[in-house]
N, C-alpha and C positions, 0 to 999 in steps of 0.2 A: 577589547572590547569584544565578549563571547557573541556570535552569531547563531548560536542553536538557541530556542525556542524551550523558555524553563517549564517546567512540567507545569501544572496546571495547583494554584496552591500552594508554588513556592516561587520565591521572591528572590530573584536574578543578581545575588550579590556584588555584580561588574555592570549594573545599570546607571547608566549616567542618571535618573531625575528620579526621586521619593514622593514615588503619589502624595496628596494633603489628605485634609483630612476632609474634603470634600469628595474625592475624590475614589476612598477605599471602597470597596464592595462591605455592603450593612447588611443586615441581615439577621437571623435566629441561627448561633454556632452548635452545630449537634453537640451531643451526648457520649461522655464515652458509658454513661449509662443508661440506653433508655426504656421509655417505661415502656412495658408493652400496653397493648391498643387496648386488652379486655381490663386494665382495674384503673386506667385514666377516668379522675373524676364519680366516682363509685362510691366516695367515699358522702356521710351524713353526719353533721353535726348533731349530736341528741339535741334534743329537746330538754331538758335537765330545768326545774327552778331551783333558783336560786338558794338557798337556806341562810335562814335571818340566823344574824351570832346574836345570842343574851347578854346585854352586855350590863356586869351589877350597878346600878344604881349608888353603893356602897360598902366599902369596906373599910375595916378598923384601921385604916391610914385618915381617912374622911371621920373619926368620928372622938378624932382626938378632944378633948376639951383646949381651950384658945390658950393657957399661963402654958401647956405642952407642944404648941406649937411656936409659942415665941420662944421658950425653950431649945427650943430644936434650929426654930432665926441663927439663933445665939449661934448652937452650934457648930452650925451647914456653914454659919458666915466664923467666925474664926477666925480663919486668915486676912476677912478684913477691920482694921481697927477706926478707930474714931469717929468721927463722921461722916464714913461709906456705915459703919455697922449700926448707925444711926437712924441713916434717910430708912437703910432696910428693914428694922425693925417697925422705925413708925408706920412704912407703909406697907407692913402690916398688921399694925394694931387698926390701919385703914380702913385696907383688904374686910379683915373681921368683923370692923363694924357695921363694913355696908353689908356685906354678907349674913348680919343679925336683921335686918330687918328685911328677910324672905323667910317661906314656912321651909320645913325640911327642919327631921331630925342628925342630920350631919352633913358641911359645908359641902361635899359635891352635889347631898343632895339641895339644897341652897342655892348652890350655883348656878344648878340646872334652874332650879323657879326662877330662879334672875331673869332669866334669857342670856344672857353676856356669851354659854357657848351656843348659843343660833349662832348671834350676830358677828360671831368670829371677831377680825381683828379689830374691830371699831367698836368692846365688848365699856370700854373704858371712857369713851365718849361721854355713854350714859348715865353716869355714877353723880350721886347731889348724894354727898353724906361732910358733917359738920368737922371739919378736921380736913377734909383734903383738897390739897391747893389748886386755885384757880389756873385754866387752862393748859398748855404742855405738858407746864410746870404737875399739874394734877394727876394726868395722864404719867409722864415719868416716873412719882409719886408710886401710884399701882403698878406700872408694867415692871419697873423696878423689883415691887413685894414680890410680885411673882419673877423675877431672877432675868427678864428680859432687860 
């Protein structure tokens, strides 16, 4: 074993013991790129007003008629066959029936007028319309119409 003392900060590879976690020296480690004292903490984040982002309440796709939506549903669900396709189309019909009970010139305006957008995931629990199944089946019918 080495009898000479190792310089400070150097581990003696011949030491009989290794310091445990509670024996190690703690503290701030030196950085290779020190910050000059004149520039430390002199930056101030400017107070900027958050810009308002205007989003349209309508666009071309929200103004298509009911029949076009049903055609598009069948086209988009071309891979679905039989009962799955039928459930999706019926769900879209029920959803459109419900949206037609709200004011608005487009489907998006009606969606916003219904309050569904503000309710978040619970929107389907508030829907009451003829043709809608009861309970969780009705929720599945509506959310299935949306592709969920």
